[in-house]
N, C-alpha and C positions, 0 to 999 in steps of 0.2 A: 504494500500500500504506500503510495507516494503522498507525502504531506504537501507537496507542491502542486498537486492536481487542481485545476480550476473547479470551482463549485458548479454543480449541474443539477438537473432534475431528472430522475429516473422514473419513467412511467411504465406501469405494468398492470395487466388485468388480473384481478384476484378472485373474482366471483361474477355471477350474473349481474350485468349492468354496472359493475363496480370496478374501479381502478384505484391504484395507489399512485400518488405523486411524491416521490422521496427526494426532497431537497437535500443534497449531500454536501457536507463540508468535511474535507479529508483531514483537516487540522482542527485543533481545539477551538470551539466557538467563542467562549468567553471565560472570564475569571469566576468560576464557581467550583466548589469542591467536588461536585458530581462529575466534572469533566477532567479530573486530575489524571486519569489514566492516559489522556491525550491520544485517543484512538479515533478522533473525529466523531461525527455523529450524523444522523439523518433526522430531518424534521418531516415527519410523515403526515401527508394530507390525503384525503380520500374524496373520490368523485362518484356519486351514484346518479346515473342517468336513466330515469324511467319516465312516467307521465309527467312527473315533476322532477326537477334536478336539484341536487344538494351537494354542497361541499362541506366536508368535515375537517376542522382544524387547519386553516391556512397557516403558513409558517410566519416567522418573524421578519423584521424589516431587512435583515441581511440577504434574504432570498426573494424579496418582493418582486423585483423585475424579472428574474429568470422563471419564477413560479407563474407569474401572469402570462408570460410568453408561452410557457408549456400548456397552460390552460387554453389560451386562445387558439393554439394550433389544433385543438381537439373538439372544441365546441364554442358556440357563440355565447359570450358572457352575458349578452343582453337577454338570454333565455334563462339565466340562473334564478332559481326561486328562493333557495334557502342557504344560509351559511350557519352550520352547527358548530358551536364552540364548547370544547371540553373544559376549557378554562380561559379566562381573559387576563392578559397582562399587557402593560404598556408597549412591550416589544412588538406585539402584533398589530398595533394601531396603524402603522404605515401601510401594511398590506390591506387591512380592512378599509381604510380610507380610499386606497387606490381601486379596490373592488367597487366601492360605492360610486366612485366617479364614473366608472364604465357602466355599472348596473345599479342605478339608484332604486330599482324596484325590489332589491333584496330584502327578505325578512330574516332577521337573526334569530337563532334558536339557542337558548342557554338557560342556566339555572337562575333563580331570583338574585342571589349575590352576584352572579355573572352579569345580569342586566344592569345592576348598579355600577359595576366596574366598567362595563362597556360604554355606558353613557358618559362616564368620567373620562375614559381613555380617548373616546372620539370627540369629546367636548360637544356633544349633540344630544339634547334632551328629547328630540323628536324622532328617534330611530324606530323602525318597525321591528318589534321584538316579540317573539313567542316565548313566554316563560314556562319552563318545564319543571314541575315540582315532584314528578314521579308517577302520576296517574295518567297524564296526557299521552297521546300518541300522535304521530305525524305520518299520514298516508301519502307516500310518493307514487303509489300505483303498482300494479303487477306483484302484489305481495310484500312490497317494501313498506310495511306499516311499522315505522320505527317506534321503539319504546325507549324510555329514558330513566336512568337510575342516578339520582344525586349521590355522590360519593365524597362528601366534603372532608377536608382534613385541615389542620392548622396552617399549613403552608399554602394550600389551594382550597380556600373555603368555598369556592364556586365550582369545584370539579363536578363534571357530569359525564357519565358513560352512556353510550348509545348502543342499542341492540337492534339488529335487523333480522327478524324471524325468517325472511325469505332466504337469506344466505347463511344464517346462523353465525354471523360475525358480530363480535362485541368490540366496539371501538372504545379503547380503554384509557385514552389520554395519557396521563403520566404513569399509570400502573403497568407493570410487566415489561417495561422498556429496558434499554441498555444504550449507553453512548459508545457506539462502535459504527464505523462507516465501512461499507464494502459493496460488492456487486450482488451479493445474495439478498433476495427480497424476503424469502422465508428462512426458517431456522433449521434447514437440513443439517444433520450432524450437530444438533443443538447443544451437545455437551461442551463444544468449544466456546460457547457463550456463557458457561456457568460462572466463571470468575467475573465477567463484566456485569452480568445480571445481579450477582450477589453484591458487588460493589455499589451498583446503582441503588439496590434496595437499602444497603447500609447507610448510604448518604441521604436518600430522599424519603424512604419509608420508615426506617427504624425509629426515628423520633416521634412518629405518631402511629405506632404499631397497633394501638387499641382501635383507632379508626380503620386501619387496614383490615383487622379482623372483622369489624362490622361490615365493611365493604364485601369481603369474601362471603359473609353470610347472605348478603343481599344478592350476590351473583350466582349462588349455588343452584338456584332453580331454573336458570336459563340454559337451554341446550346449546352449548357453544362449540363450534368446530375450529374457530380461529380468533386469536386476540389481535386486533388491528391496533398496534401500539403507536404512541406518539413519537417514539425514537427507536432506532435500531431495527433489526429484522422482525418481521411479523411472526407471531408465535403460532405454529401449527403442529409441528412434530413433537415439541417438548411441552405442550400445553398442560397435560395432566401433571407432569413432574414439576413444572414451574409453579403451578397453582398449589401443589402440595408443599413445595419449598417456601412459598410466601406464608403459608399457614404456620409452618414450623418456625421460620425466622421470626414471625410476629409473636408467636407464643414464647419464644426464648426471651423476648423483651418484656412482654406483659407479665410473665411469671417471675421476673427477677425480683429479689428481695431488697435490692438497693436501687433507688431511683433518684433522679434529679428533675426538679420542675424548671423547665426552661420557658420563661414568660417573655413575650416580646410583642411589639407592633412594628410595622414597616411601611413607610410612606412610598418609597420608590423601589423597594426590593432589596436595597443594600443591607439593611439591618437583618432581614430574613436570610440573606446569604451568610452573614456573620454567624447567625444562630445555627444555620445548617452546618457550618464548619465546626463550631463548638460542640454541637450534638454528635458529630462524627467522632471527635476526639473522646467524648465521654463513652459512647457505645463501644468503641474499639477497645476500651479498657475494661469492658465487662460490666459496666453499670448502665442501667436503662435510663432513657430520657422520656419524660412526659412533656411533649412540646405543646405550648399553649399560645395561640395568637389571641391576645386579650381583646382585640377588636371584635371577635366573634365568639367569645366564651362567656358564659354566665358566671357571675361572681361566686356562686356556690361551687361551681366546678373548679375554679381557681383555688378556692379555700381548701377543698378536698385534696387536690393535687399537692399543695404545699404541706398540708398536715401529714400526708403519706411519705413525702420525699425526705431523703437524708440531707439534701441541700437544695438551694434554688439559685437561679441566675436570671437577672432581669436586663432586657435590652430595649433601647428606644432610639428613634430618630429625634432630631431637634427641629421643631416647626415653629417659626416665629419666636425663637428664643425660649421655647417651652417644650416639655414632654406632652405628647397627645393625651387628651383626657382619659382614654382607656388605660394608658400606662399609669397615670397618676392614681386611678381607681385601683388597679392591680397592686400597685406599691402599697397603698393603704391597707388592702386585704392582707398582703404579706406581713406588714409590720404588726398587724393585729393578730395574726395567726401563728407565725413561725417563732418558736422559741429561739433565743439568740445563741444557742449552742449549735444551731444549724449553720453549715457552711454557706457562704454567699458569694455572688459574683455580679459584675455589672459590665455592660458593653453598649456600644451604640455607634451609629454613623451620623454624619452631619454634613451640611454644605459649607457654612461659613463659621458657625460657632457650635459648641457642644454642651450647652447649658443643661440639656436633659440628662446626659450621662453624669454630669457633676452633681445634679440634684439627687439622682438615685444613689450615687456613691456616698454623698454626705449624709443622707437620711439613714442609710444602712450602717455607716460608721457610728453615727450618733446613737443608734439603737444597740451598739455593742456587738455587731456581727463580725465574725472572722472571715476574711476573704480567701477564696481558693486560688485566685490568680490576680495579678495587677489589672486594674480596670482597663478595658480595651476601648480606645477612641479612634475612629477611622474617618478620615475626611474623604468625601465622595465615594467612589466605587472601590472596593477592596481589590488588591492585586494578589498574585500567587503567594508572595512572601507573607502578606497579611493573613491569608487563609491558612497558611502553615502555622503561623503564630496562634491563630484561633483554635486550630485543631489541637496543637500541643497544650494550649491553656485548658481546653476541655479534658484532655488526658490527665493533666496535673490535678485538676479539680476532682476527677474520679478517683485517682490514686490517693489523694488526701482523704476522701471519704472512706475508702477501703482501709487505709492505715488507721483511721480513728476507730473504725469498727474492730480491727484486729487488736488494738490496745485494750479495748473493753473486754475482748475475749482472750483469756490467758492462753499463751502458745503451748502446744503440746510437744513433748520431746519427740525427736525423729524416730520412726519405727525402724526395725532391722532391715525391712525391705528398702526404705528410703535411704538408709545408710549404705546398703549394698549398691543401689542404683547410683548413688553419689560417687562411687569409686570408678565410674566410667570416666576416663581421662580424655580431654580434648585439647587440641592445640589452641593457643591464644592468638586471636586475630582481631583486626578492626575492619568492619565493613564500612566503606565510605560510598556515598552516592550523591549525585547532583543532577537536577533537571530544571532548566530555566532558572528561576530565582529561588528555587527550593533546594536545600542541601541538608544532609544529616549524616550521622555516623553512629555506630554502636560497637561496643566490645562484644566479641562472640567467641565462644568455645565449643558450641555444638555444631561442629563442621566436620564433614566426612567426604572423602572422594566417593563418587557414585557411579562413574562410568569411565572406561578407557577410550572408547571410540564412539562419539567424540569425547574428549576429556571433559568430565563434568563433576560437579560437587553438589552436595545438599547442605543447607544451612537452616537451622531453626531460628525463626524470628518471632519473638513474642508479639502478640496482637497489639499490645499497648505501646510498643516502641515507636518513637517518632519516625524512624527510618522505614517502618513497615510500608508506608504509603509509596515509597520509592522502590519496592521490591516486587512489583506486579509483573506479569508476563510482558515481555518486550522491554522492560527497564534494564539498564546497565548499571553495574556497580564494580568497585574494586575491593578485592579481599586482600588486606595487608596482613601478612603473617609475621608475628612479632618474634623478636630474637631474645633468647635467654641471656640475662645479664643486663640488658638495657630496657627490658620490657616494662619495668615497674613504673617508670615515668609516664609512658603512654597509657598503661593500664589505669593508673590513678587519674589521669586526665579524662579518659573516656568513661570512667565509672562515676565521676562526680555529677551531681544533678545540674542540668542545664535549664535555664529559664525558657519559656516559650519564645521561639524565634531566635534564640541565642546562637551565635556562630560557634559551631563545634570545633572549628579549625584554627581559631585564634590561639596563638602561642604554641603551635606545633609546626614542625618543619614539614611542608607538604608542597607538592606541585600538581597541577591539574593535568588530566589526560584529555584527549580530544573530545571525549564525551562529557567532560567537566568533573567527573568523579576524582577526588584527590588521591594521590599516591603519597603515603607517609615515607619520607626518605630515610627515616631511621629504622624501617622495618627490615626483616631478614629477606623477604621476598614479597612480590605482589602478583596478583592474578586479575586480569581484566575479564569480567564475566557478563554474560547476557542471560537474563531469566527466561527459562523455557516453560516452566510449569510451577504450580503451587498446589499444595494439598493442605486442607485444614486438619490440624492435629491438636485437639484439645484447646489449650490456651495459647498455642503457637501456630504459625504457618510454616510448613516444611517447604522450602524454596529449592527447586532444582535449577541449576544454572550451568551452562556450558562455558568453558574457558576459551576466550578468543586469543589471548596472548598473556605473557607474563615474563618475569625476570627475577633471577636470584641476585640480590644486592650484596650479599656477603657470603663468599664461598666457604668460609671457615665457621660461620655461625651455626648455632643449634636452635631448633624450634622451642619457643617457650610453651610450657604446658600448664594446665590449670588443674589443681587437685582440690576436690570438694569433699566435705564430710557428710553431706546429705543431698538427696535428690530435690529437696525443696528450696535449695539455695544455689545461686550461680557461683 
């Protein structure tokens, strides 16, 4: 796959009277944590041509021109009857305005929250809108009598799924997608997408797993043969397995005994992006998140989530020098509900000033709460480095919660089995990785050669390690093998706690490879590696990588090894 390929629109028939238009971007679309695997994406739109004609989910403004050209080559836009929207965001406004200019007769179809967002996004109170609350249908003729299922969640309060009984296709909007770009329209050999789909779920769905479970319950009665997703390949071959996986992944979150209440509002999507990155950091550390968009959540629900949670984090934009009213209301609920032994956090984005974040921080400090990370203030849209900082802050927050719980529970002496497993010896190495503005490293001793041809190795990476995000399939890293005798300095450096976003390579001798991953010049040897596969292994990922090149830096040196006393300690 070439990241330099021009954007295009792939058109393909998928069922009776039905085509998909996949607007393809071969490189990463924008700065959001869900795109971090950098495999490109597709913005999938659908065209149903029957007695009436409908478009489902037109893409955002980066695709407006090529999308409209692809449509106009296939039918007269003047004949378009309906535009169905799974969710509304400002990014789609340019495409919708362009459609309206050509076809002013359009009727929009969306949920009730979607109608509010749509009028605001298009700055037009007089739009023709059909609001679907769940009971209504839309008959396009020839059996295409569309049904609608509201599937709201904190990030997309207006989300709406559409079901066509004629083709048994469920148009799922954000659900069941993946950010990966390719020529495959359907998911033949669907297991190759497992990692991408899991990552997409962890970023977008895990923070509101309770709502995902509710959605799955709503969808169970529909006879579905295909998920027409908003992003990535359409789900046909792996439908049963992916549905089952969504249920299992959601239950892992909702059954967790340690949760964080993540409360926020977002004016332009930037604060929601920060919330998503923080949530990703929390969930990867094995703590569940209850994501709450306070603009659409009843006070009692906020109160219940805060009471249940081990800690809470509040995020806000700044509008006119203030926090929005829903945030101020939520803050009042938190202050009156949460005992001050609960861990707290604050974050927010702003255009010119950040008074809302300052307000939240000062109120929480005055009430005596302890903070799980330094307050995060972001001007305008977050970039990759900022999102890495947010993810690491979330992980630190989760680890602090887990540590507090451990202190309350007296530790047990290691069992004989744990002592025996701990005697497995590994070479001491430092894994270093960099991609774009994101870089990280970790001390590793769970490393083993895995293959001769091609030369390959496995390395176990804890799920809560910051570098984990940079060890997905296709990523490159350097494995620096430490030398007995001078390893203690490097070991001490990479064992120390780093703050969110802190440079791991300050104060160490290092030089960058062509991929950006640093080589530690005081190492015994280094190997440049490319990740081929990953396997989930309890609280770790087992990463298999092939060695592309390497060098022995000291012919007389001996590999440093790590002796442990128990399997429960590194």
